[in-house]
PDB file of N, CA, C, O and CB in Angstrom:
ATOM      1  N   LEU A   1      43.574-123.039 -83.575  1.00  0.00           N
ATOM      2  CA  LEU A   1      43.180-123.165 -82.181  1.00  0.00           C
ATOM      3  C   LEU A   1      42.752-121.797 -81.671  1.00  0.00           C
ATOM      4  O   LEU A   1      43.357-120.776 -82.002  1.00  0.00           O
ATOM      5  CB  LEU A   1      44.335-123.745 -81.318  1.00  0.00           C
ATOM      6  N   ASN A   2      41.705-121.795 -80.864  1.00  0.00           N
ATOM      7  CA  ASN A   2      41.173-120.510 -80.433  1.00  0.00           C
ATOM      8  C   ASN A   2      41.313-120.245 -78.942  1.00  0.00           C
ATOM      9  O   ASN A   2      40.769-119.264 -78.437  1.00  0.00           O
ATOM     10  CB  ASN A   2      39.746-120.421 -80.807  1.00  0.00           C
ATOM     11  N   SER A   3      42.041-121.112 -78.226  1.00  0.00           N
ATOM     12  CA  SER A   3      42.228-120.862 -76.797  1.00  0.00           C
ATOM     13  C   SER A   3      43.454-121.610 -76.289  1.00  0.00           C
ATOM     14  O   SER A   3      43.942-122.543 -76.928  1.00  0.00           O
ATOM     15  CB  SER A   3      40.974-121.282 -75.999  1.00  0.00           C
ATOM     16  N   ILE A   4      43.935-121.188 -75.145  1.00  0.00           N
ATOM     17  CA  ILE A   4      45.056-121.884 -74.517  1.00  0.00           C
ATOM     18  C   ILE A   4      44.630-123.296 -74.130  1.00  0.00           C
ATOM     19  O   ILE A   4      45.404-124.243 -74.270  1.00  0.00           O
ATOM     20  CB  ILE A   4      45.563-121.108 -73.274  1.00  0.00           C
ATOM     21  N   ALA A   5      43.412-123.433 -73.650  1.00  0.00           N
ATOM     22  CA  ALA A   5      42.918-124.763 -73.260  1.00  0.00           C
ATOM     23  C   ALA A   5      42.939-125.724 -74.447  1.00  0.00           C
ATOM     24  O   ALA A   5      43.299-126.893 -74.302  1.00  0.00           O
ATOM     25  CB  ALA A   5      41.488-124.663 -72.688  1.00  0.00           C
ATOM     26  N   ALA A   6      42.554-125.229 -75.611  1.00  0.00           N
ATOM     27  CA  ALA A   6      42.575-126.069 -76.812  1.00  0.00           C
ATOM     28  C   ALA A   6      44.008-126.456 -77.166  1.00  0.00           C
ATOM     29  O   ALA A   6      44.264-127.583 -77.592  1.00  0.00           O
ATOM     30  CB  ALA A   6      41.909-125.338 -77.998  1.00  0.00           C
ATOM     31  N   TYR A   7      44.943-125.516 -76.989  1.00  0.00           N
ATOM     32  CA  TYR A   7      46.342-125.808 -77.282  1.00  0.00           C
ATOM     33  C   TYR A   7      46.886-126.849 -76.298  1.00  0.00           C
ATOM     34  O   TYR A   7      47.632-127.745 -76.694  1.00  0.00           O
ATOM     35  CB  TYR A   7      47.188-124.516 -77.225  1.00  0.00           C
ATOM     36  N   VAL A   8      46.520-126.735 -75.035  1.00  0.00           N
ATOM     37  CA  VAL A   8      46.955-127.721 -74.042  1.00  0.00           C
ATOM     38  C   VAL A   8      46.457-129.112 -74.423  1.00  0.00           C
ATOM     39  O   VAL A   8      47.195-130.092 -74.313  1.00  0.00           O
ATOM     40  CB  VAL A   8      46.449-127.338 -72.634  1.00  0.00           C
ATOM     41  N   GLU A   9      45.228-129.196 -74.861  1.00  0.00           N
ATOM     42  CA  GLU A   9      44.687-130.493 -75.294  1.00  0.00           C
ATOM     43  C   GLU A   9      45.461-131.026 -76.493  1.00  0.00           C
ATOM     44  O   GLU A   9      45.733-132.224 -76.576  1.00  0.00           O
ATOM     45  CB  GLU A   9      43.188-130.367 -75.644  1.00  0.00           C
ATOM     46  N   TRP A  10      45.815-130.145 -77.419  1.00  0.00           N
ATOM     47  CA  TRP A  10      46.606-130.547 -78.574  1.00  0.00           C
ATOM     48  C   TRP A  10      47.970-131.063 -78.120  1.00  0.00           C
ATOM     49  O   TRP A  10      48.453-132.079 -78.621  1.00  0.00           O
ATOM     50  CB  TRP A  10      46.772-129.368 -79.558  1.00  0.00           C
ATOM     51  N   LEU A  11      48.592-130.356 -77.166  1.00  0.00           N
ATOM     52  CA  LEU A  11      49.885-130.795 -76.651  1.00  0.00           C
ATOM     53  C   LEU A  11      49.801-132.192 -76.044  1.00  0.00           C
ATOM     54  O   LEU A  11      50.720-132.996 -76.202  1.00  0.00           O
ATOM     55  CB  LEU A  11      50.400-129.808 -75.613  1.00  0.00           C
ATOM     56  N   LYS A  12      48.720-132.476 -75.362  1.00  0.00           N
ATOM     57  CA  LYS A  12      48.543-133.796 -74.743  1.00  0.00           C
ATOM     58  C   LYS A  12      48.464-134.914 -75.776  1.00  0.00           C
ATOM     59  O   LYS A  12      48.807-136.059 -75.480  1.00  0.00           O
ATOM     60  CB  LYS A  12      47.287-133.807 -73.888  1.00  0.00           C
ATOM     61  N   LYS A  13      48.018-134.591 -76.974  1.00  0.00           N
ATOM     62  CA  LYS A  13      47.809-135.608 -78.005  1.00  0.00           C
ATOM     63  C   LYS A  13      48.925-135.683 -79.043  1.00  0.00           C
ATOM     64  O   LYS A  13      49.032-136.679 -79.759  1.00  0.00           O
ATOM     65  CB  LYS A  13      46.517-135.349 -78.700  1.00  0.00           C
ATOM     66  N   ASP A  14      49.753-134.653 -79.135  1.00  0.00           N
ATOM     67  CA  ASP A  14      50.732-134.593 -80.220  1.00  0.00           C
ATOM     68  C   ASP A  14      52.142-134.336 -79.681  1.00  0.00           C
ATOM     69  O   ASP A  14      52.508-133.184 -79.446  1.00  0.00           O
ATOM     70  CB  ASP A  14      50.345-133.499 -81.224  1.00  0.00           C
ATOM     71  N   PRO A  15      52.939-135.394 -79.481  1.00  0.00           N
ATOM     72  CA  PRO A  15      54.291-135.224 -78.956  1.00  0.00           C
ATOM     73  C   PRO A  15      55.178-134.349 -79.840  1.00  0.00           C
ATOM     74  O   PRO A  15      56.098-133.698 -79.343  1.00  0.00           O
ATOM     75  CB  PRO A  15      54.935-136.568 -78.781  1.00  0.00           C
ATOM     76  N   ARG A  16      54.909-134.330 -81.137  1.00  0.00           N
ATOM     77  CA  ARG A  16      55.710-133.472 -82.023  1.00  0.00           C
ATOM     78  C   ARG A  16      55.496-132.004 -81.689  1.00  0.00           C
ATOM     79  O   ARG A  16      56.435-131.209 -81.735  1.00  0.00           O
ATOM     80  CB  ARG A  16      55.355-133.733 -83.498  1.00  0.00           C
ATOM     81  N   GLU A  17      54.274-131.649 -81.357  1.00  0.00           N
ATOM     82  CA  GLU A  17      53.990-130.261 -80.987  1.00  0.00           C
ATOM     83  C   GLU A  17      54.694-129.884 -79.683  1.00  0.00           C
ATOM     84  O   GLU A  17      55.147-128.751 -79.519  1.00  0.00           O
ATOM     85  CB  GLU A  17      52.475-130.043 -80.850  1.00  0.00           C
ATOM     86  N   VAL A  18      54.783-130.838 -78.763  1.00  0.00           N
ATOM     87  CA  VAL A  18      55.509-130.592 -77.515  1.00  0.00           C
ATOM     88  C   VAL A  18      56.959-130.253 -77.827  1.00  0.00           C
ATOM     89  O   VAL A  18      57.510-129.307 -77.263  1.00  0.00           O
ATOM     90  CB  VAL A  18      55.428-131.823 -76.574  1.00  0.00           C
ATOM     91  N   MET A  19      57.578-131.013 -78.717  1.00  0.00           N
ATOM     92  CA  MET A  19      58.972-130.745 -79.087  1.00  0.00           C
ATOM     93  C   MET A  19      59.103-129.413 -79.822  1.00  0.00           C
ATOM     94  O   MET A  19      60.071-128.685 -79.606  1.00  0.00           O
ATOM     95  CB  MET A  19      59.521-131.881 -79.960  1.00  0.00           C
ATOM     96  N   ASP A  20      58.153-129.088 -80.679  1.00  0.00           N
ATOM     97  CA  ASP A  20      58.178-127.792 -81.370  1.00  0.00           C
ATOM     98  C   ASP A  20      58.101-126.647 -80.364  1.00  0.00           C
ATOM     99  O   ASP A  20      58.836-125.667 -80.480  1.00  0.00           O
ATOM    100  CB  ASP A  20      57.013-127.692 -82.382  1.00  0.00           C
ATOM    101  N   LEU A  21      57.221-126.768 -79.386  1.00  0.00           N
ATOM    102  CA  LEU A  21      57.096-125.746 -78.349  1.00  0.00           C
ATOM    103  C   LEU A  21      58.381-125.655 -77.542  1.00  0.00           C
ATOM    104  O   LEU A  21      58.862-124.561 -77.245  1.00  0.00           O
ATOM    105  CB  LEU A  21      55.906-126.050 -77.423  1.00  0.00           C
ATOM    106  N   PHE A  22      58.930-126.799 -77.194  1.00  0.00           N
ATOM    107  CA  PHE A  22      60.187-126.863 -76.449  1.00  0.00           C
ATOM    108  C   PHE A  22      61.283-126.099 -77.188  1.00  0.00           C
ATOM    109  O   PHE A  22      61.985-125.290 -76.581  1.00  0.00           O
ATOM    110  CB  PHE A  22      60.612-128.328 -76.227  1.00  0.00           C
ATOM    111  N   ARG A  23      61.437-126.343 -78.474  1.00  0.00           N
ATOM    112  CA  ARG A  23      62.460-125.669 -79.281  1.00  0.00           C
ATOM    113  C   ARG A  23      62.194-124.172 -79.394  1.00  0.00           C
ATOM    114  O   ARG A  23      63.133-123.377 -79.415  1.00  0.00           O
ATOM    115  CB  ARG A  23      62.525-126.289 -80.676  1.00  0.00           C
ATOM    116  N   ASP A  24      60.930-123.783 -79.466  1.00  0.00           N
ATOM    117  CA  ASP A  24      60.592-122.362 -79.577  1.00  0.00           C
ATOM    118  C   ASP A  24      60.871-121.600 -78.285  1.00  0.00           C
ATOM    119  O   ASP A  24      61.238-120.426 -78.320  1.00  0.00           O
ATOM    120  CB  ASP A  24      59.130-122.203 -79.957  1.00  0.00           C
ATOM    121  N   LEU A  25      60.698-122.265 -77.152  1.00  0.00           N
ATOM    122  CA  LEU A  25      60.859-121.584 -75.872  1.00  0.00           C
ATOM    123  C   LEU A  25      62.297-121.535 -75.385  1.00  0.00           C
ATOM    124  O   LEU A  25      62.674-120.603 -74.675  1.00  0.00           O
ATOM    125  CB  LEU A  25      60.015-122.250 -74.842  1.00  0.00           C
ATOM    126  N   LEU A  26      63.096-122.510 -75.748  1.00  0.00           N
ATOM    127  CA  LEU A  26      64.461-122.577 -75.254  1.00  0.00           C
ATOM    128  C   LEU A  26      65.447-122.106 -76.311  1.00  0.00           C
ATOM    129  O   LEU A  26      65.230-122.274 -77.511  1.00  0.00           O
ATOM    130  CB  LEU A  26      64.798-123.994 -74.817  1.00  0.00           C
ATOM    131  N   ILE A  27      66.528-121.515 -75.838  1.00  0.00           N
ATOM    132  CA  ILE A  27      67.570-121.062 -76.750  1.00  0.00           C
ATOM    133  C   ILE A  27      68.725-122.053 -76.716  1.00  0.00           C
ATOM    134  O   ILE A  27      68.856-122.828 -75.769  1.00  0.00           O
ATOM    135  CB  ILE A  27      68.055-119.635 -76.381  1.00  0.00           C
ATOM    136  N   ASN A  28      69.544-122.028 -77.729  1.00  0.00           N
ATOM    137  CA  ASN A  28      70.679-122.944 -77.803  1.00  0.00           C
ATOM    138  C   ASN A  28      72.004-122.252 -77.552  1.00  0.00           C
ATOM    139  O   ASN A  28      73.066-122.840 -77.758  1.00  0.00           O
ATOM    140  CB  ASN A  28      70.712-123.614 -79.147  1.00  0.00           C
ATOM    141  N   VAL A  29      71.945-120.998 -77.104  1.00  0.00           N
ATOM    142  CA  VAL A  29      73.182-120.272 -76.836  1.00  0.00           C
ATOM    143  C   VAL A  29      73.130-119.713 -75.428  1.00  0.00           C
ATOM    144  O   VAL A  29      72.061-119.423 -74.892  1.00  0.00           O
ATOM    145  CB  VAL A  29      73.404-119.139 -77.870  1.00  0.00           C
ATOM    146  N   THR A  30      74.301-119.570 -74.845  1.00  0.00           N
ATOM    147  CA  THR A  30      74.435-118.867 -73.578  1.00  0.00           C
ATOM    148  C   THR A  30      75.749-118.123 -73.640  1.00  0.00           C
ATOM    149  O   THR A  30      76.760-118.664 -74.089  1.00  0.00           O
ATOM    150  CB  THR A  30      74.376-119.845 -72.346  1.00  0.00           C
ATOM    151  N   ASP A  31      75.736-116.888 -73.190  1.00  0.00           N
ATOM    152  CA  ASP A  31      76.929-116.060 -73.311  1.00  0.00           C
ATOM    153  C   ASP A  31      76.779-114.847 -72.408  1.00  0.00           C
ATOM    154  O   ASP A  31      75.662-114.452 -72.071  1.00  0.00           O
ATOM    155  CB  ASP A  31      77.168-115.629 -74.784  1.00  0.00           C
ATOM    156  N   PHE A  32      77.890-114.262 -72.020  1.00  0.00           N
ATOM    157  CA  PHE A  32      77.832-113.015 -71.280  1.00  0.00           C
ATOM    158  C   PHE A  32      77.370-111.904 -72.219  1.00  0.00           C
ATOM    159  O   PHE A  32      77.866-111.795 -73.340  1.00  0.00           O
ATOM    160  CB  PHE A  32      79.211-112.676 -70.649  1.00  0.00           C
ATOM    161  N   PHE A  33      76.436-111.088 -71.775  1.00  0.00           N
ATOM    162  CA  PHE A  33      75.931-109.937 -72.536  1.00  0.00           C
ATOM    163  C   PHE A  33      75.544-110.321 -73.963  1.00  0.00           C
ATOM    164  O   PHE A  33      75.896-109.617 -74.909  1.00  0.00           O
ATOM    165  CB  PHE A  33      76.981-108.827 -72.568  1.00  0.00           C
ATOM    166  N   ARG A  34      74.826-111.427 -74.126  1.00  0.00           N
ATOM    167  CA  ARG A  34      74.550-111.959 -75.459  1.00  0.00           C
ATOM    168  C   ARG A  34      73.579-111.130 -76.282  1.00  0.00           C
ATOM    169  O   ARG A  34      73.532-111.276 -77.503  1.00  0.00           O
ATOM    170  CB  ARG A  34      74.020-113.331 -75.336  1.00  0.00           C
ATOM    171  N   ASP A  35      72.796-110.258 -75.637  1.00  0.00           N
ATOM    172  CA  ASP A  35      71.818-109.442 -76.362  1.00  0.00           C
ATOM    173  C   ASP A  35      72.043-107.972 -76.023  1.00  0.00           C
ATOM    174  O   ASP A  35      71.403-107.448 -75.111  1.00  0.00           O
ATOM    175  CB  ASP A  35      70.357-109.872 -76.011  1.00  0.00           C
ATOM    176  N   PRO A  36      72.947-107.295 -76.744  1.00  0.00           N
ATOM    177  CA  PRO A  36      73.305-105.911 -76.414  1.00  0.00           C
ATOM    178  C   PRO A  36      72.110-104.958 -76.362  1.00  0.00           C
ATOM    179  O   PRO A  36      72.076-104.065 -75.516  1.00  0.00           O
ATOM    180  CB  PRO A  36      74.297-105.400 -77.417  1.00  0.00           C
ATOM    181  N   ASP A  37      71.139-105.131 -77.244  1.00  0.00           N
ATOM    182  CA  ASP A  37      69.971-104.240 -77.233  1.00  0.00           C
ATOM    183  C   ASP A  37      69.187-104.369 -75.930  1.00  0.00           C
ATOM    184  O   ASP A  37      68.741-103.369 -75.369  1.00  0.00           O
ATOM    185  CB  ASP A  37      69.053-104.547 -78.424  1.00  0.00           C
ATOM    186  N   ALA A  38      69.023-105.583 -75.456  1.00  0.00           N
ATOM    187  CA  ALA A  38      68.298-105.801 -74.197  1.00  0.00           C
ATOM    188  C   ALA A  38      69.051-105.190 -73.026  1.00  0.00           C
ATOM    189  O   ALA A  38      68.443-104.607 -72.128  1.00  0.00           O
ATOM    190  CB  ALA A  38      68.077-107.304 -73.954  1.00  0.00           C
ATOM    191  N   PHE A  39      70.372-105.321 -73.031  1.00  0.00           N
ATOM    192  CA  PHE A  39      71.151-104.741 -71.941  1.00  0.00           C
ATOM    193  C   PHE A  39      71.135-103.219 -71.982  1.00  0.00           C
ATOM    194  O   PHE A  39      71.204-102.576 -70.935  1.00  0.00           O
ATOM    195  CB  PHE A  39      72.583-105.243 -71.995  1.00  0.00           C
ATOM    196  N   LYS A  40      71.045-102.639 -73.156  1.00  0.00           N
ATOM    197  CA  LYS A  40      70.939-101.178 -73.277  1.00  0.00           C
ATOM    198  C   LYS A  40      69.626-100.696 -72.666  1.00  0.00           C
ATOM    199  O   LYS A  40      69.606 -99.683 -71.967  1.00  0.00           O
ATOM    200  CB  LYS A  40      71.034-100.740 -74.764  1.00  0.00           C
ATOM    201  N   VAL A  41      68.540-101.405 -72.919  1.00  0.00           N
ATOM    202  CA  VAL A  41      67.244-101.047 -72.319  1.00  0.00           C
ATOM    203  C   VAL A  41      67.317-101.196 -70.803  1.00  0.00           C
ATOM    204  O   VAL A  41      66.820-100.342 -70.068  1.00  0.00           O
ATOM    205  CB  VAL A  41      66.099-101.933 -72.895  1.00  0.00           C
ATOM    206  N   LEU A  42      67.935-102.275 -70.335  1.00  0.00           N
ATOM    207  CA  LEU A  42      68.107-102.446 -68.891  1.00  0.00           C
ATOM    208  C   LEU A  42      68.881-101.281 -68.290  1.00  0.00           C
ATOM    209  O   LEU A  42      68.491-100.725 -67.263  1.00  0.00           O
ATOM    210  CB  LEU A  42      68.826-103.765 -68.590  1.00  0.00           C
ATOM    211  N   GLU A  43      69.982-100.918 -68.941  1.00  0.00           N
ATOM    212  CA  GLU A  43      70.837 -99.845 -68.441  1.00  0.00           C
ATOM    213  C   GLU A  43      70.118 -98.498 -68.421  1.00  0.00           C
ATOM    214  O   GLU A  43      70.208 -97.751 -67.447  1.00  0.00           O
ATOM    215  CB  GLU A  43      72.092 -99.743 -69.289  1.00  0.00           C
ATOM    216  N   ASP A  44      69.406 -98.198 -69.501  1.00  0.00           N
ATOM    217  CA  ASP A  44      68.802 -96.872 -69.648  1.00  0.00           C
ATOM    218  C   ASP A  44      67.450 -96.717 -68.957  1.00  0.00           C
ATOM    219  O   ASP A  44      67.115 -95.625 -68.497  1.00  0.00           O
ATOM    220  CB  ASP A  44      68.644 -96.560 -71.097  1.00  0.00           C
ATOM    221  N   LYS A  45      66.673 -97.788 -68.878  1.00  0.00           N
ATOM    222  CA  LYS A  45      65.291 -97.648 -68.402  1.00  0.00           C
ATOM    223  C   LYS A  45      64.964 -98.485 -67.172  1.00  0.00           C
ATOM    224  O   LYS A  45      64.422 -97.974 -66.192  1.00  0.00           O
ATOM    225  CB  LYS A  45      64.349 -98.015 -69.497  1.00  0.00           C
ATOM    226  N   VAL A  46      65.295 -99.769 -67.226  1.00  0.00           N
ATOM    227  CA  VAL A  46      64.836-100.677 -66.174  1.00  0.00           C
ATOM    228  C   VAL A  46      65.596-100.471 -64.869  1.00  0.00           C
ATOM    229  O   VAL A  46      64.982-100.304 -63.815  1.00  0.00           O
ATOM    230  CB  VAL A  46      64.980-102.119 -66.630  1.00  0.00           C
ATOM    231  N   ILE A  47      66.917-100.481 -64.928  1.00  0.00           N
ATOM    232  CA  ILE A  47      67.733-100.357 -63.715  1.00  0.00           C
ATOM    233  C   ILE A  47      67.449 -99.051 -62.975  1.00  0.00           C
ATOM    234  O   ILE A  47      67.263 -99.079 -61.758  1.00  0.00           O
ATOM    235  CB  ILE A  47      69.220-100.439 -64.068  1.00  0.00           C
ATOM    236  N   PRO A  48      67.408 -97.902 -63.666  1.00  0.00           N
ATOM    237  CA  PRO A  48      67.087 -96.668 -62.936  1.00  0.00           C
ATOM    238  C   PRO A  48      65.736 -96.732 -62.216  1.00  0.00           C
ATOM    239  O   PRO A  48      65.606 -96.231 -61.099  1.00  0.00           O
ATOM    240  CB  PRO A  48      67.091 -95.491 -63.894  1.00  0.00           C
ATOM    241  N   GLN A  49      64.743 -97.340 -62.843  1.00  0.00           N
ATOM    242  CA  GLN A  49      63.431 -97.453 -62.196  1.00  0.00           C
ATOM    243  C   GLN A  49      63.470 -98.403 -61.001  1.00  0.00           C
ATOM    244  O   GLN A  49      62.810 -98.163 -59.990  1.00  0.00           O
ATOM    245  CB  GLN A  49      62.385 -97.933 -63.204  1.00  0.00           C
ATOM    246  N   LEU A  50      64.248 -99.485 -61.119  1.00  0.00           N
ATOM    247  CA  LEU A  50      64.354-100.435 -60.007  1.00  0.00           C
ATOM    248  C   LEU A  50      64.937 -99.786 -58.755  1.00  0.00           C
ATOM    249  O   LEU A  50      64.524-100.091 -57.636  1.00  0.00           O
ATOM    250  CB  LEU A  50      65.213-101.624 -60.415  1.00  0.00           C
ATOM    251  N   PHE A  51      65.895 -98.894 -58.957  1.00  0.00           N
ATOM    252  CA  PHE A  51      66.600 -98.307 -57.823  1.00  0.00           C
ATOM    253  C   PHE A  51      66.045 -96.955 -57.399  1.00  0.00           C
ATOM    254  O   PHE A  51      66.528 -96.360 -56.435  1.00  0.00           O
ATOM    255  CB  PHE A  51      68.048 -98.163 -58.153  1.00  0.00           C
ATOM    256  N   GLU A  52      65.055 -96.476 -58.095  1.00  0.00           N
ATOM    257  CA  GLU A  52      64.446 -95.189 -57.753  1.00  0.00           C
ATOM    258  C   GLU A  52      63.836 -95.260 -56.351  1.00  0.00           C
ATOM    259  O   GLU A  52      63.005 -96.120 -56.060  1.00  0.00           O
ATOM    260  CB  GLU A  52      63.365 -94.795 -58.799  1.00  0.00           C
ATOM    261  N   GLY A  53      64.268 -94.340 -55.498  1.00  0.00           N
ATOM    262  CA  GLY A  53      63.743 -94.286 -54.137  1.00  0.00           C
ATOM    263  C   GLY A  53      64.330 -95.314 -53.188  1.00  0.00           C
ATOM    264  O   GLY A  53      63.901 -95.397 -52.037  1.00  0.00           O
ATOM    265  N   LYS A  54      65.298 -96.096 -53.636  1.00  0.00           N
ATOM    266  CA  LYS A  54      65.917 -97.119 -52.788  1.00  0.00           C
ATOM    267  C   LYS A  54      67.154 -96.541 -52.098  1.00  0.00           C
ATOM    268  O   LYS A  54      67.798 -95.621 -52.603  1.00  0.00           O
ATOM    269  CB  LYS A  54      66.298 -98.375 -53.626  1.00  0.00           C
ATOM    270  N   THR A  55      67.460 -97.098 -50.950  1.00  0.00           N
ATOM    271  CA  THR A  55      68.706 -96.752 -50.275  1.00  0.00           C
ATOM    272  C   THR A  55      69.709 -97.875 -50.528  1.00  0.00           C
ATOM    273  O   THR A  55      69.366 -98.924 -51.075  1.00  0.00           O
ATOM    274  CB  THR A  55      68.481 -96.527 -48.738  1.00  0.00           C
ATOM    275  N   ALA A  56      70.956 -97.634 -50.119  1.00  0.00           N
ATOM    276  CA  ALA A  56      72.004 -98.633 -50.335  1.00  0.00           C
ATOM    277  C   ALA A  56      71.712 -99.934 -49.588  1.00  0.00           C
ATOM    278  O   ALA A  56      72.211-100.991 -49.973  1.00  0.00           O
ATOM    279  CB  ALA A  56      73.357 -98.078 -49.898  1.00  0.00           C
ATOM    280  N   SER A  57      70.921 -99.868 -48.539  1.00  0.00           N
ATOM    281  CA  SER A  57      70.638-101.083 -47.767  1.00  0.00           C
ATOM    282  C   SER A  57      69.352-101.793 -48.202  1.00  0.00           C
ATOM    283  O   SER A  57      69.053-102.878 -47.703  1.00  0.00           O
ATOM    284  CB  SER A  57      70.544-100.740 -46.300  1.00  0.00           C
ATOM    285  N   ASP A  58      68.596-101.202 -49.117  1.00  0.00           N
ATOM    286  CA  ASP A  58      67.374-101.841 -49.616  1.00  0.00           C
ATOM    287  C   ASP A  58      67.719-102.992 -50.562  1.00  0.00           C
ATOM    288  O   ASP A  58      68.619-102.878 -51.393  1.00  0.00           O
ATOM    289  CB  ASP A  58      66.477-100.809 -50.337  1.00  0.00           C
ATOM    290  N   ALA A  59      67.001-104.086 -50.424  1.00  0.00           N
ATOM    291  CA  ALA A  59      67.215-105.240 -51.300  1.00  0.00           C
ATOM    292  C   ALA A  59      66.439-105.058 -52.604  1.00  0.00           C
ATOM    293  O   ALA A  59      65.324-104.537 -52.618  1.00  0.00           O
ATOM    294  CB  ALA A  59      66.785-106.553 -50.594  1.00  0.00           C
ATOM    295  N   VAL A  60      67.050-105.493 -53.683  1.00  0.00           N
ATOM    296  CA  VAL A  60      66.392-105.524 -54.988  1.00  0.00           C
ATOM    297  C   VAL A  60      66.526-106.952 -55.500  1.00  0.00           C
ATOM    298  O   VAL A  60      67.638-107.458 -55.649  1.00  0.00           O
ATOM    299  CB  VAL A  60      67.022-104.472 -56.002  1.00  0.00           C
ATOM    300  N   ARG A  61      65.399-107.601 -55.770  1.00  0.00           N
ATOM    301  CA  ARG A  61      65.415-108.982 -56.256  1.00  0.00           C
ATOM    302  C   ARG A  61      65.081-108.983 -57.740  1.00  0.00           C
ATOM    303  O   ARG A  61      64.159-108.297 -58.183  1.00  0.00           O
ATOM    304  CB  ARG A  61      64.410-109.874 -55.461  1.00  0.00           C
ATOM    305  N   ILE A  62      65.840-109.761 -58.502  1.00  0.00           N
ATOM    306  CA  ILE A  62      65.652-109.835 -59.949  1.00  0.00           C
ATOM    307  C   ILE A  62      65.599-111.307 -60.356  1.00  0.00           C
ATOM    308  O   ILE A  62      66.457-112.102 -59.972  1.00  0.00           O
ATOM    309  CB  ILE A  62      66.799-109.083 -60.710  1.00  0.00           C
ATOM    310  N   TRP A  63      64.585-111.652 -61.134  1.00  0.00           N
ATOM    311  CA  TRP A  63      64.441-113.014 -61.642  1.00  0.00           C
ATOM    312  C   TRP A  63      65.019-113.059 -63.050  1.00  0.00           C
ATOM    313  O   TRP A  63      64.675-112.226 -63.888  1.00  0.00           O
ATOM    314  CB  TRP A  63      62.943-113.474 -61.632  1.00  0.00           C
ATOM    315  N   VAL A  64      65.887-114.019 -63.315  1.00  0.00           N
ATOM    316  CA  VAL A  64      66.473-114.203 -64.643  1.00  0.00           C
ATOM    317  C   VAL A  64      66.023-115.563 -65.156  1.00  0.00           C
ATOM    318  O   VAL A  64      66.695-116.564 -64.907  1.00  0.00           O
ATOM    319  CB  VAL A  64      68.048-114.096 -64.607  1.00  0.00           C
ATOM    320  N   PRO A  65      64.885-115.623 -65.875  1.00  0.00           N
ATOM    321  CA  PRO A  65      64.360-116.916 -66.296  1.00  0.00           C
ATOM    322  C   PRO A  65      65.137-117.561 -67.434  1.00  0.00           C
ATOM    323  O   PRO A  65      65.146-118.787 -67.548  1.00  0.00           O
ATOM    324  CB  PRO A  65      62.943-116.764 -66.703  1.00  0.00           C
ATOM    325  N   GLY A  66      65.789-116.767 -68.278  1.00  0.00           N
ATOM    326  CA  GLY A  66      66.442-117.325 -69.462  1.00  0.00           C
ATOM    327  C   GLY A  66      67.919-117.539 -69.270  1.00  0.00           C
ATOM    328  O   GLY A  66      68.725-116.900 -69.947  1.00  0.00           O
ATOM    329  N   CYS A  67      68.304-118.423 -68.362  1.00  0.00           N
ATOM    330  CA  CYS A  67      69.730-118.686 -68.194  1.00  0.00           C
ATOM    331  C   CYS A  67      69.976-120.185 -68.283  1.00  0.00           C
ATOM    332  O   CYS A  67      69.312-120.977 -67.615  1.00  0.00           O
ATOM    333  CB  CYS A  67      70.247-118.123 -66.841  1.00  0.00           C
ATOM    334  N   ALA A  68      70.920-120.556 -69.102  1.00  0.00           N
ATOM    335  CA  ALA A  68      71.219-121.969 -69.298  1.00  0.00           C
ATOM    336  C   ALA A  68      72.322-122.414 -68.335  1.00  0.00           C
ATOM    337  O   ALA A  68      72.082-123.218 -67.435  1.00  0.00           O
ATOM    338  CB  ALA A  68      71.635-122.238 -70.761  1.00  0.00           C
ATOM    339  N   THR A  69      73.524-121.887 -68.533  1.00  0.00           N
ATOM    340  CA  THR A  69      74.625-122.260 -67.654  1.00  0.00           C
ATOM    341  C   THR A  69      75.040-121.116 -66.744  1.00  0.00           C
ATOM    342  O   THR A  69      76.037-121.230 -66.032  1.00  0.00           O
ATOM    343  CB  THR A  69      75.811-122.719 -68.471  1.00  0.00           C
ATOM    344  N   GLY A  70      74.292-120.012 -66.752  1.00  0.00           N
ATOM    345  CA  GLY A  70      74.490-118.964 -65.763  1.00  0.00           C
ATOM    346  C   GLY A  70      75.129-117.675 -66.219  1.00  0.00           C
ATOM    347  O   GLY A  70      75.123-116.701 -65.466  1.00  0.00           O
ATOM    348  N   GLU A  71      75.682-117.622 -67.423  1.00  0.00           N
ATOM    349  CA  GLU A  71      76.356-116.409 -67.859  1.00  0.00           C
ATOM    350  C   GLU A  71      75.420-115.201 -67.845  1.00  0.00           C
ATOM    351  O   GLU A  71      75.832-114.102 -67.476  1.00  0.00           O
ATOM    352  CB  GLU A  71      76.929-116.604 -69.250  1.00  0.00           C
ATOM    353  N   GLU A  72      74.168-115.400 -68.244  1.00  0.00           N
ATOM    354  CA  GLU A  72      73.219-114.291 -68.316  1.00  0.00           C
ATOM    355  C   GLU A  72      72.997-113.666 -66.941  1.00  0.00           C
ATOM    356  O   GLU A  72      72.868-112.447 -66.824  1.00  0.00           O
ATOM    357  CB  GLU A  72      71.885-114.769 -68.897  1.00  0.00           C
ATOM    358  N   VAL A  73      72.954-114.488 -65.917  1.00  0.00           N
ATOM    359  CA  VAL A  73      72.716-113.986 -64.564  1.00  0.00           C
ATOM    360  C   VAL A  73      73.833-113.056 -64.130  1.00  0.00           C
ATOM    361  O   VAL A  73      73.580-112.061 -63.451  1.00  0.00           O
ATOM    362  CB  VAL A  73      72.584-115.146 -63.573  1.00  0.00           C
ATOM    363  N   PHE A  74      75.060-113.363 -64.510  1.00  0.00           N
ATOM    364  CA  PHE A  74      76.207-112.571 -64.079  1.00  0.00           C
ATOM    365  C   PHE A  74      76.552-111.441 -65.036  1.00  0.00           C
ATOM    366  O   PHE A  74      77.488-110.684 -64.776  1.00  0.00           O
ATOM    367  CB  PHE A  74      77.397-113.459 -63.913  1.00  0.00           C
ATOM    368  N   SER A  75      75.829-111.310 -66.122  1.00  0.00           N
ATOM    369  CA  SER A  75      76.123-110.251 -67.103  1.00  0.00           C
ATOM    370  C   SER A  75      75.726-108.895 -66.587  1.00  0.00           C
ATOM    371  O   SER A  75      75.903-107.894 -67.282  1.00  0.00           O
ATOM    372  CB  SER A  75      75.412-110.523 -68.416  1.00  0.00           C
TER     373      SER A  75
END
């Protein structure tokens, strides 16, 4: 397939591909701090940049798309 549009058309015609995509996109585990390497990058690089120039009263919004039962959000 050479485009996203072509893949979408394939998905419309092949239910097995839909399930394959579903399995590839979703994880089967949920846990507190389940990916230590990712949290290290957050700690060392992302969090400092998020709070750079912010005051204690400034809001910081974070989207956590990969959470099943919520542990990741609270990690």
